[in-house]
C-alpha positions in Angstrom: -18.0 26.2 12.8 -14.8 28.1 13.4 -14.9 31.8 14.1 -13.6 32.5 10.6 -16.3 30.5 9.0 -18.9 32.0 11.3 -17.9 35.5 10.1 -18.5 34.3 6.5 -22.2 33.5 7.2 -25.2 35.1 8.8 -28.6 34.0 10.0 -31.3 35.2 7.6 -34.6 36.6 8.8 -36.4 36.9 5.4 -40.1 36.1 5.8 -39.8 34.9 9.4 -42.4 37.4 10.5 -44.6 36.9 7.4 -45.5 33.2 7.9 -48.1 31.6 10.2 -46.0 30.8 13.3 -47.6 30.5 16.7 -46.0 32.9 19.2 -45.5 30.3 21.9 -45.9 26.6 22.3 -49.0 25.3 24.2 -47.3 24.3 27.5 -50.3 22.1 28.4 -49.4 19.7 25.6 -45.6 19.5 26.3 -44.0 16.6 28.0 -44.1 16.7 31.8 -47.1 19.1 31.9 -50.8 18.6 32.7 -51.9 15.5 34.5 -54.2 13.0 32.7 -57.9 13.8 32.7 -58.6 10.6 34.7 -55.8 9.3 36.9 -57.6 6.0 37.4 -58.0 5.4 33.6 -55.9 2.6 31.9 -54.9 1.5 28.4 -57.5 -1.2 28.5 -57.1 -4.1 26.1 -54.3 -2.5 24.1 -52.1 -2.8 27.2 -51.3 -6.4 26.2 -49.4 -5.2 23.1 -45.7 -4.8 23.2 -44.4 -1.2 23.5 -42.8 -1.5 20.0 -46.2 -2.3 18.5 -47.9 0.5 20.3 -45.2 2.9 19.1 -45.7 1.8 15.5 -49.4 2.3 15.8 -49.0 5.7 17.4 -46.5 6.9 14.8 -49.2 6.5 12.2 -51.7 8.5 14.3 -52.3 12.2 13.7 -50.6 14.8 15.9 -54.0 15.8 17.3 -54.7 12.1 18.2 -51.4 11.8 20.1 -52.1 15.0 22.0 -55.5 13.7 23.0 -54.5 10.2 23.7 -51.7 11.4 25.9 -54.2 12.8 28.4 -56.0 9.5 29.0 -53.8 8.1 31.7 -50.2 8.0 32.9 -49.3 5.0 30.7 -50.7 6.8 27.6 -48.7 9.9 28.5 -45.6 7.8 28.9 -46.2 6.0 25.6 -46.6 9.2 23.6 -43.7 11.0 25.3 -41.3 8.1 24.5 -42.4 8.0 20.8 -39.3 9.3 18.9 -41.1 11.5 16.3 -43.3 13.2 19.0 -40.4 13.6 21.4 -38.2 15.3 18.7 -41.1 17.6 17.8 -41.6 18.7 21.4 -37.9 19.2 22.1 -36.7 20.6 18.8 -39.7 22.4 17.4 -42.4 23.2 20.1 -43.5 26.3 18.1 -44.2 24.0 15.2 -46.4 21.8 17.4 -48.2 24.9 18.5 -48.7 26.0 14.9 -50.0 22.7 13.7 -52.6 22.7 16.5 -53.6 26.3 16.1 -53.9 26.1 12.3 -56.0 23.0 12.8 -53.9 20.9 10.4 -52.6 18.6 13.3 -55.6 16.4 12.5 -54.3 15.6 9.0 -50.6 14.8 9.5 -49.1 11.9 11.4 -46.1 11.9 13.8 -44.1 10.2 11.0 -45.2 12.8 8.5 -43.9 15.6 10.6 -40.8 13.7 11.7 -39.9 13.1 8.0 -40.1 16.8 7.3 -38.1 17.8 10.4 -35.3 15.4 9.5 -35.1 16.0 5.8 -33.4 19.3 4.9 -34.4 19.5 1.2 -37.0 21.8 -0.3 -39.7 19.6 -2.0 -39.7 22.0 -5.0 -36.0 22.6 -5.8 -34.0 20.3 -3.5 -32.0 23.0 -1.7 -32.1 23.6 2.0 -35.5 24.9 3.1 -36.3 26.7 6.4 -40.1 26.7 6.0 -43.0 24.2 6.0 -45.7 24.5 3.4 -48.4 23.5 5.8 -51.2 22.4 3.4 -48.9 19.7 2.1 -46.7 19.1 5.2 -43.6 19.7 3.0 -40.4 21.6 3.5 -39.6 24.5 1.2 -37.0 27.2 0.8 -37.5 31.0 0.9 -37.2 31.3 -2.9 -39.8 28.6 -3.6 -42.1 29.9 -0.9 -42.0 33.3 -2.6 -42.2 32.3 -6.3 -42.8 28.6 -7.0 -46.2 27.6 -8.5 -46.0 24.5 -6.2 -46.4 26.7 -3.1 -49.5 28.7 -4.1 -52.5 27.4 -2.2 -56.2 28.0 -2.9 -58.8 29.2 -0.5 -61.3 26.5 0.5 -64.1 28.6 -1.1 -62.1 28.8 -4.3 -61.5 25.1 -4.4 -65.2 24.3 -3.9 -66.2 26.8 -6.6 -63.6 25.9 -9.3 -63.8 22.1 -8.9 -67.5 21.9 -7.9 -66.8 20.1 -4.6 -69.0 20.0 -1.5 -67.9 20.3 2.1 -68.9 16.6 2.6 -66.8 15.5 -0.4 -63.8 17.5 0.9 -64.2 16.0 4.4 -64.4 12.5 3.0 -61.4 13.1 0.9 -59.3 14.2 3.9 -57.9 17.2 2.1 -55.8 19.1 4.6 -57.3 22.5 5.4 -55.2 25.1 7.1 -56.7 27.9 9.1 -54.1 30.7 8.9 -53.2 32.6 12.0 -54.6 36.1 12.2 -52.4 39.1 13.2 -50.3 42.0 11.9 -47.5 41.2 9.6 -45.5 42.4 6.6 -45.9 40.0 3.7 -44.1 41.7 0.8 -40.5 42.8 1.0 -40.5 46.5 1.6 -44.3 46.4 2.1 -46.4 47.9 4.9 -47.6 46.1 8.0 -51.3 45.2 7.9 -53.8 43.0 9.6 -54.6 39.6 8.2 -57.7 37.6 9.2 -58.0 33.8 9.3 -58.4 32.2 5.9 -59.0 28.5 5.2 -56.5 27.3 2.7 -55.9 24.0 0.8 -53.3 22.7 -1.6 -54.2 23.5 -5.2 -52.6 20.3 -6.4 -54.3 18.2 -3.8 -57.7 19.7 -4.5 -57.3 19.2 -8.2 -56.3 15.5 -7.8 -59.3 14.9 -5.6 -61.5 16.7 -8.1 -60.1 14.4 -10.8 -61.0 11.4 -8.7 -64.5 12.8 -7.9 -65.4 13.8 -11.5 -64.0 10.7 -13.2 -61.4 11.7 -15.7 -59.2 14.6 -17.0 -61.5 15.6 -19.8 -64.6 15.9 -17.5 -62.6 18.0 -15.1 -61.2 20.2 -17.9 -64.6 20.8 -19.3 -65.9 21.6 -15.8 -63.2 24.2 -15.2 -63.6 25.7 -18.7 -67.3 26.1 -18.3 -67.0 28.3 -15.2 -67.8 32.0 -15.9 -67.0 33.6 -12.6 -64.0 35.7 -11.8 -62.7 32.9 -9.6 -62.7 30.5 -12.5 -61.0 33.0 -14.8 -58.2 33.7 -12.2 -57.6 30.0 -11.8 -57.4 29.4 -15.6 -54.9 32.3 -15.9 -52.7 30.9 -13.1 -52.7 27.4 -14.7 -51.8 28.8 -18.1 -48.9 30.8 -16.6 -47.8 27.8 -14.6 -47.5 25.8 -17.8 -45.1 28.4 -19.2 -42.8 28.7 -16.2 -39.4 26.9 -16.6 -36.0 28.0 -15.1 -36.5 29.3 -11.5 -33.4 31.5 -11.8 -34.7 33.6 -14.7 -36.3 37.0 -14.6 -39.1 35.7 -16.9 -40.0 33.0 -14.3 -40.5 35.6 -11.6 -42.2 38.3 -13.7 -44.5 35.9 -15.5 -45.8 34.3 -12.3 -49.0 36.0 -11.4 -48.9 34.6 -7.9 -45.4 35.7 -6.9 -45.3 36.9 -3.3 -49.0 36.3 -2.9 -50.1 36.6 0.7 -51.7 33.1 0.7 -48.2 31.6 0.2 -47.0 32.9 3.6 -50.3 32.4 5.4 -50.1 28.7 4.5 -46.5 28.3 5.7 -44.5 28.4 8.9 -40.8 28.6 10.0 -39.2 25.1 10.3 -35.9 24.0 11.8 -33.8 21.0 10.6 -33.1 18.2 13.0 -30.6 15.5 11.8 -32.3 12.1 12.3 -29.6 10.0 13.8 -28.2 12.3 16.4 -28.9 11.0 20.0 -29.2 14.6 21.2 -31.2 16.7 18.8 -29.1 19.3 16.9 -31.3 22.1 15.7 -30.4 24.1 12.6 -32.3 27.1 11.2 -30.1 27.6 8.2 -27.4 30.1 7.3 -26.7 32.4 4.3 -23.4 33.2 2.7 -21.9 36.6 3.4 -19.9 36.3 0.2 -23.0 35.8 -1.9 -24.6 38.8 -0.1 -21.5 40.9 -1.0 -21.8 39.8 -4.7 -25.4 41.0 -4.7 -24.6 44.3 -3.0 -21.7 45.0 -5.4 -23.9 44.4 -8.4 -26.5 46.6 -6.9 -24.0 49.4 -6.3 -22.6 49.1 -9.8 -26.2 49.1 -11.3 -25.7 45.8 -13.0 -28.4 43.9 -11.1 -30.5 43.4 -14.2 -32.1 40.6 -16.2 -31.3 36.9 -15.6 -27.9 37.7 -14.0 -29.7 39.9 -11.4 -32.1 37.1 -10.5 -29.3 34.5 -10.3 -27.5 36.8 -7.9 -30.7 37.3 -5.9 -31.1 33.5 -5.8 -27.5 33.2 -4.5 -28.1 35.7 -1.8 -31.3 34.1 -0.6 -30.0 30.5 -0.6 -29.8 29.0 2.8 -27.6 26.1 3.9 -27.1 23.6 6.7 -23.8 23.8 8.4 -22.5 20.9 6.4 -23.7 22.4 3.1 -22.2 25.8 3.9 -18.8 24.2 4.5 -19.0 22.7 1.0 -20.3 26.0 -0.5 -17.4 28.1 0.8 -15.0 26.1 -1.3 -16.8 27.2 -4.5 -17.9 30.7 -3.7 -15.4 33.2 -5.3 -16.2 36.1 -2.9 -15.8 33.8 0.2 -12.5 32.4 -1.1 -11.3 36.0 -1.5 -12.3 36.8 2.1 -10.5 33.7 3.3 -7.3 34.6 1.4 -7.4 38.1 2.7 -7.9 36.8 6.2 -4.9 34.5 5.9 -2.7 37.3 4.5 -3.7 39.6 7.4 -2.9 36.9 10.0 0.5 36.2 8.3 1.3 40.0 8.4 0.5 40.1 12.2 
């Protein structure tokens, strides 16, 4: 971007410290590090397959499998390192690799799964650019949806077992991704206090419900099972489901205020920061998203004028919090009134000089 356009945008830091992001990549798993466990080991019978076939197979293996297979011998190391999805992950998002391994969800997602999320900029909930990964579903999401959307509210493993009457064995057989959140001190709520968070095992509420539907046979049986529960856990779940059914427009005050799980800590513990890497660039271009300074000014002006109320207030808040890729931002500036005013003033100033 030009210097003028750079001055019209800024790099957001909202929720960057709240989510579960590993502080450093595990260097022992990165390309070029750590020799194979047994130098004399070979690929055995699979060595007769073409490299293309081996890459196709490896692309459908879990990230944890790739990391383990890479340590077998020099040939396995070379195969994994030359696999495009794994290579892009290591080069463009090593912290994501560390997070997937440390949260123990690397066993559930394949190289292709992660590569698709890396190279697709759209939030799975609203379609706008997202700078976060909702780990329990291996899906990209934006800051707004991470904070408010019913789709990004996970369940604890214990809650899923209690509400849906599922056993550990059933969940293991169903291959429901389980994320072990990273412990540590962090600030979850905007303006909140820093506090310690312990490791919590989290699952996708939607995935757990679908698996429970499959396990118990039909929708009626599952509904009766959930309705029959008398514990506080069951009651909380029923309240959340009722509120979820009433939520509509994401830009309205009612949507935010009527969502009982807004800014819930589990949302952030089950998510991580995620870059965007365009798929077809020979050299990976890494984008973390930018926000519009003009939209920030519109929010600040409304706040100063004490007009940041109701649905207009939430719409301005959504504008302020929206992030863009560089290409999207270049399109956005053509329609943002505040940015257009800045550009016109800049041109007038230059003409006067």
